[in-house]
C-alpha positions as CSV (number, residue, x, y, z in Angstrom):
1,M,20.9,-26.3,14.9
2,S,22.3,-28.6,12.3
3,S,25.6,-28.1,10.5
4,A,23.9,-28.0,7.1
5,H,24.6,-24.9,5.0
6,F,22.1,-22.8,3.2
7,T,21.4,-23.7,-0.5
8,Y,21.7,-20.1,-1.7
9,E,24.1,-17.2,-1.2
10,Q,22.1,-14.1,-0.3
11,V,21.0,-15.2,3.2
12,G,18.7,-12.6,4.8
13,A,17.8,-10.9,1.5
14,T,14.0,-11.0,2.3
15,R,14.6,-8.2,4.8
16,E,14.4,-6.0,1.8
17,Q,10.9,-6.4,0.5
18,G,10.8,-7.0,-3.2
19,H,14.6,-7.8,-3.5
20,C,15.2,-10.9,-5.7
21,P,18.7,-12.2,-6.4
22,P,19.5,-13.0,-10.0
23,G,18.4,-16.4,-11.1
24,F,15.5,-16.6,-8.6
25,R,11.7,-15.9,-9.0
26,P,10.2,-13.4,-6.7
27,M,6.9,-13.7,-4.8
28,L,5.2,-11.0,-2.8
29,V,1.7,-11.5,-1.3
30,R,0.2,-8.9,1.0
31,A,-3.2,-9.5,2.7
32,R,-5.3,-7.7,5.2
33,I,-5.8,-9.6,8.4
34,G,-7.9,-7.1,10.5
35,E,-7.8,-4.0,12.5
36,G,-6.3,-2.8,15.8
37,E,-3.7,-3.6,18.4
38,A,-5.3,-6.8,19.7
39,V,-5.4,-8.2,16.2
40,F,-1.8,-7.3,15.6
41,R,-0.7,-8.9,18.9
42,R,-2.6,-12.1,18.2
43,A,-1.3,-12.3,14.6
44,A,2.3,-11.6,15.7
45,E,2.1,-14.4,18.3
46,A,0.6,-16.9,15.8
47,V,3.3,-16.2,13.3
48,L,6.2,-16.2,15.7
49,T,5.2,-19.4,17.5
50,W,4.5,-21.5,14.3
51,E,0.8,-21.6,15.1
52,M,-0.2,-20.1,11.8
53,H,1.8,-22.8,9.9
54,R,0.5,-25.6,12.1
55,A,-3.1,-24.3,11.5
56,L,-2.4,-24.6,7.8
57,G,-2.3,-28.3,8.2
58,V,1.4,-28.7,7.4
59,G,3.8,-30.5,9.7
60,V,6.2,-28.3,11.5
61,T,9.1,-30.0,13.3
62,T,11.4,-27.8,15.4
63,A,13.0,-27.7,18.8
64,A,12.3,-23.9,19.0
65,E,9.1,-22.7,20.7
66,R,9.4,-19.4,18.8
67,A,11.1,-18.4,15.6
68,A,14.7,-17.4,16.4
69,P,17.7,-16.9,14.2
70,G,19.5,-20.3,13.8
71,A,16.4,-22.4,14.6
72,D,16.1,-25.4,12.3
73,V,12.6,-26.1,11.0
74,T,11.3,-28.9,8.8
75,V,8.0,-28.3,7.1
76,T,6.2,-31.5,5.9
77,L,3.7,-31.2,3.1
78,A,1.1,-33.9,2.6
79,G,3.0,-36.1,5.0
80,V,5.5,-36.8,2.2
81,V,7.5,-33.8,1.1
82,K,10.0,-32.7,3.7
83,A,11.4,-29.2,3.4
84,P,14.3,-28.4,5.8
85,C,14.9,-24.8,6.6
86,R,16.6,-22.5,9.1
87,V,15.4,-19.2,10.5
88,V,17.7,-16.4,9.2
89,W,16.2,-13.4,10.8
90,T,13.4,-12.3,13.1
91,V,11.7,-8.9,13.9
92,E,9.7,-8.1,17.0
93,E,8.8,-4.4,17.1
94,P,5.7,-2.5,18.4
95,R,4.1,-2.5,14.9
96,R,6.0,-5.2,13.0
97,A,6.8,-8.9,13.8
98,G,7.8,-11.9,11.9
99,W,10.7,-14.0,10.5
100,A,12.2,-15.6,7.5
101,Y,13.7,-19.0,6.8
102,G,16.1,-20.1,4.2
103,T,16.3,-23.5,2.5
104,L,18.7,-26.3,3.5
105,P,19.9,-29.3,1.6
106,G,16.9,-31.6,0.9
107,H,14.3,-28.8,0.4
108,P,12.5,-29.1,-3.0
109,E,13.1,-25.4,-3.6
110,C,16.2,-23.1,-3.1
111,G,15.7,-19.7,-1.6
112,E,14.1,-17.8,1.3
113,E,10.6,-16.8,2.5
114,S,9.5,-14.3,5.1
115,F,6.2,-14.0,7.0
116,V,5.8,-10.5,8.5
117,V,2.8,-9.0,10.3
118,D,2.6,-5.2,10.4
119,R,0.2,-2.6,11.7
120,T,0.0,0.5,9.6
121,G,-0.7,4.0,10.8
122,D,-4.5,3.6,10.3
123,G,-4.5,0.5,12.5
124,T,-4.9,-2.0,9.7
125,V,-3.0,-5.3,10.2
126,W,-1.4,-7.0,7.2
127,L,0.5,-10.2,6.6
128,T,3.2,-10.0,3.9
129,V,4.8,-13.1,2.5
130,N,7.9,-12.2,0.6
131,A,10.0,-14.9,-1.1
132,F,12.5,-15.7,-3.8
133,S,13.1,-19.2,-5.0
134,R,14.1,-21.6,-7.8
135,P,13.6,-25.3,-8.1
136,A,16.1,-27.5,-6.4
137,T,14.7,-31.0,-7.2
138,W,13.6,-32.7,-10.3
139,Y,10.0,-32.8,-9.2
140,A,9.9,-29.0,-8.4
141,R,11.4,-28.3,-11.8
142,A,8.9,-30.7,-13.4
143,G,6.0,-28.9,-11.7
144,G,6.9,-25.7,-13.6
145,P,4.0,-23.2,-13.4
146,A,2.1,-25.5,-11.0
147,T,4.8,-25.3,-8.5
148,R,4.6,-21.4,-8.6
149,A,0.8,-21.6,-8.4
150,F,1.2,-23.8,-5.3
151,Q,3.5,-21.3,-3.7
152,H,1.1,-18.4,-4.3
153,A,-1.8,-20.5,-3.0
154,Y,0.2,-21.4,0.1
155,A,0.9,-17.7,0.8
156,H,-2.8,-16.8,0.3
157,R,-3.8,-19.7,2.6
158,C,-1.5,-18.4,5.3
159,A,-3.4,-15.1,5.2
160,K,-6.8,-16.8,5.4
161,V,-5.7,-19.0,8.3
162,L,-4.2,-16.0,10.1
163,R,-7.4,-14.0,9.6
164,N,-9.4,-16.9,11.2
165,L,-7.0,-17.2,14.1
166,C,-7.4,-13.5,14.8
167,A,-11.2,-13.3,14.3
168,D,-11.9,-13.3,18.0
169,A,-9.5,-10.4,18.6
170,D,-11.1,-8.2,15.8
171,P,-14.0,-6.2,17.2
172,D,-15.2,-5.6,13.6
173,A,-15.2,-9.3,12.7
């Protein structure tokens, strides 16, 4: 873990779905992944071990094999944009698993994003990407609405990739 400090104050705020600190923009994307315990276990493992992110085609640099509070992670987009983050919380429960990371200095955005898989009472498995952010660099500010569209597209792509990773575990697929 580096000694860098988070670039925002409300560290851990994504634990409360839909909470958005003043001055930030919220994002909430929830997508169906599949059905059943096997799909949940497969999805949880893919999220907790960075497999989902790596399957997106983004670079993931971390010394941690699994998401754990305090683990530093750098996500690299298009081989150019480096986004340093730190895991702020994790959850591993029988029907819910995931984590959130917060931005560190050098990240183009300022804020927090969580990736949580849950299995509802009817057995449906969902991925929820919950975030709040604001631009931290000139190019993120200059991107304006395109930056927000990219964030939403990224969250929807996470769900698509996770569905594909879990297809072999879903008997209905």
